[in-house]
C-alpha positions as a printed NumPy array, in Angstrom:
array([[ -0.001,   0.002,  -0.005],
       [  1.479,   3.333,  -1.045],
       [  0.693,   5.993,   1.551],
       [  2.352,   8.952,  -0.156],
       [  5.337,  10.927,   1.026],
       [  5.285,  12.542,   4.463],
       [  6.656,  16.088,   4.413],
       [  9.145,  17.029,   7.086],
       [ 11.927,  19.523,   7.583],
       [ 15.287,  17.809,   7.835],
       [ 17.488,  18.969,  10.708],
       [ 20.874,  20.603,  10.222],
       [ 23.528,  17.882,  10.326],
       [ 25.986,  18.196,  13.194],
       [ 28.296,  15.551,  11.736],
       [ 29.069,  16.312,   8.099],
       [ 29.042,  12.631,   7.09 ],
       [ 30.141,  11.703,   3.544],
       [ 28.925,   8.108,   3.694],
       [ 28.186,   5.262,   6.073],
       [ 31.336,   3.176,   5.743],
       [ 31.301,   0.185,   8.073],
       [ 29.883,  -1.748,  10.98 ],
       [ 31.422,  -4.266,  13.356],
       [ 30.674,  -7.726,  14.619],
       [ 32.536, -10.245,  16.728],
       [ 33.978, -13.644,  15.892],
       [ 35.879, -16.206,  17.942],
       [ 37.789, -18.105,  15.249],
       [ 38.574, -16.06 ,  12.143],
       [ 39.593, -19.125,  10.126],
       [ 36.232, -20.828,  10.63 ],
       [ 34.316, -17.565,  10.29 ],
       [ 36.178, -16.619,   7.085],
       [ 35.38 , -20.026,   5.595],
       [ 31.674, -19.546,   6.366],
       [ 31.628, -15.985,   4.975],
       [ 33.453, -16.878,   1.762],
       [ 32.135, -20.381,   1.026],
       [ 28.578, -20.209,   2.315],
       [ 27.614, -16.514,   2.208],
       [ 29.711, -15.718,  -0.88 ],
       [ 31.323, -12.652,   0.694],
       [ 34.805, -11.259,   0.211],
       [ 37.187, -11.044,   3.172],
       [ 40.598,  -9.503,   3.823],
       [ 42.684,  -9.787,   6.991],
       [ 43.756,  -6.202,   7.517],
       [ 45.014,  -6.313,  11.128],
       [ 46.258,  -8.738,  13.761],
       [ 42.87 ,  -9.085,  15.455],
       [ 40.281,  -8.34 ,  12.765],
       [ 39.278,  -8.803,   9.142],
       [ 37.05 ,  -6.898,   6.752],
       [ 34.009,  -8.465,   5.127],
       [ 32.103,  -7.03 ,   2.189],
       [ 30.736,  -7.452,  -1.308],
       [ 30.374,  -4.997,  -4.2  ],
       [ 30.   ,  -1.863,  -2.079],
       [ 32.029,   0.727,  -0.191],
       [ 30.279,  -0.395,   2.997],
       [ 32.057,  -3.207,   4.83 ],
       [ 31.914,  -5.007,   8.149],
       [ 34.92 ,  -5.309,  10.428],
       [ 34.951,  -8.707,  12.086],
       [ 36.802,  -8.337,  15.406],
       [ 38.334, -11.417,  17.   ],
       [ 37.344, -11.987,  20.647],
       [ 37.512, -14.987,  23.011],
       [ 34.527, -17.325,  22.497],
       [ 33.165, -16.589,  25.979],
       [ 32.911, -12.874,  25.037],
       [ 30.594, -13.464,  22.057],
       [ 27.253, -11.762,  22.627],
       [ 24.011, -13.693,  22.155],
       [ 22.529, -11.513,  19.407],
       [ 18.811, -10.994,  18.788],
       [ 17.536, -11.726,  15.273],
       [ 16.565,  -8.042,  14.902],
       [ 20.303,  -7.304,  14.894],
       [ 21.167,  -8.992,  11.617],
       [ 23.104,  -8.521,   8.384],
       [ 21.323,  -8.817,   5.028],
       [ 22.476, -10.743,   1.956],
       [ 20.532, -10.144,  -1.269],
       [ 20.028, -12.822,  -3.908],
       [ 18.194, -12.476,  -7.216],
       [ 15.351, -14.997,  -6.932],
       [ 13.063, -16.746,  -4.471],
       [ 14.508, -20.042,  -5.742],
       [ 17.955, -18.888,  -4.6  ],
       [ 16.545, -18.156,  -1.132],
       [ 15.031, -21.649,  -1.013],
       [ 18.286, -23.206,  -2.245],
       [ 20.327, -21.315,   0.37 ],
       [ 17.885, -22.455,   3.081],
       [ 18.159, -26.07 ,   1.92 ],
       [ 21.976, -25.84 ,   1.815],
       [ 22.095, -24.209,   5.257],
       [ 20.158, -27.139,   6.696],
       [ 22.363, -29.673,   4.888],
       [ 25.626, -27.97 ,   5.905],
       [ 24.819, -26.557,   9.34 ],
       [ 27.283, -28.868,  11.097],
       [ 30.034, -28.153,   8.551],
       [ 29.798, -24.383,   9.109],
       [ 28.651, -24.346,  12.745],
       [ 25.288, -22.75 ,  11.912],
       [ 23.311, -22.623,  15.164],
       [ 19.752, -21.73 ,  14.119],
       [ 17.882, -21.605,  10.807],
       [ 14.396, -20.143,  10.416],
       [ 12.049, -21.151,   7.593],
       [ 11.691, -18.836,   4.583],
       [  8.761, -16.426,   4.831],
       [  7.278, -13.469,   2.969],
       [  7.56 , -10.368,   5.176],
       [  8.323,  -6.649,   4.863],
       [  8.232,  -6.932,   1.041],
       [ 10.95 ,  -9.571,   0.9  ],
       [ 11.076, -13.348,   0.765],
       [ 13.766, -14.451,   3.187],
       [ 15.052, -16.609,   5.977],
       [ 17.369, -15.962,   8.909],
       [ 20.258, -18.017,  10.204],
       [ 22.513, -17.639,  13.219],
       [ 26.181, -18.316,  12.528],
       [ 28.914, -19.908,  14.631],
       [ 29.606, -16.539,  16.325],
       [ 25.925, -15.833,  17.22 ],
       [ 25.565, -13.267,  14.396],
       [ 22.281, -13.324,  12.476],
       [ 22.087, -13.189,   8.674],
       [ 19.023, -12.64 ,   6.482],
       [ 19.197, -14.208,   3.02 ],
       [ 16.591, -12.353,   0.956],
       [ 15.06 , -11.741,  -2.425],
       [ 13.812,  -8.154,  -2.187],
       [ 10.987,  -6.543,  -4.137],
       [ 12.708,  -3.183,  -3.621],
       [ 16.245,  -2.187,  -2.776],
       [ 16.914,   0.071,   0.196],
       [ 18.006,   2.959,  -2.033],
       [ 14.442,   3.102,  -3.393],
       [ 13.048,   3.679,   0.112],
       [ 15.408,   6.604,   0.656],
       [ 14.516,   8.008,  -2.772],
       [ 10.785,   7.923,  -1.904],
       [ 11.245,   9.63 ,   1.472],
       [  9.216,   9.084,   4.647],
       [  5.971,   7.223,   4.092],
       [  4.757,   7.359,   7.707],
       [  4.827,   9.785,  10.612],
       [  6.705,   8.64 ,  13.69 ],
       [  4.329,   8.173,  16.643],
       [  4.652,  10.586,  19.561],
       [  5.502,   7.654,  21.864],
       [  7.486,   5.122,  19.854],
       [  8.155,   3.045,  22.995],
       [  4.618,   1.617,  22.698],
       [  5.43 ,  -0.002,  19.349],
       [  5.762,  -3.749,  19.812],
       [  7.878,  -5.385,  17.09 ],
       [  7.44 ,  -9.02 ,  16.095],
       [  9.584, -11.349,  18.184]])
């Protein structure tokens, strides 16, 4: 449902940001994690320091994977996840099937069934380091949402909003 663009005045930026460049996540064993990222997720990696590596694919945005002791890995919630786009629903289904077949090989902890939600067909999996990944076939790319602008007003009390668990 297209609601139309919501008009708002954008605030003056205090930080004169050029781009959003990176994020971070934790891993306990970079060799195992790198294998999962490259072989299963199809990402590119580069070890750029003694205790971290960069992960990315076809963009200036990358993720820095910081090595920590296994007992320091956080138990992440599925809402804190990283997205991987594929071209077709069949590729989502194939990735889900392969994740189930190879979960012991790659140390995949949890795999949710593919579903249609928020205009994408996707499934989530939790990797060996407790990080969540969404493998999705998207109807729209995120750049299109930014191009369209706000479609909804933010509620006065956003704390009442209850997201799906």
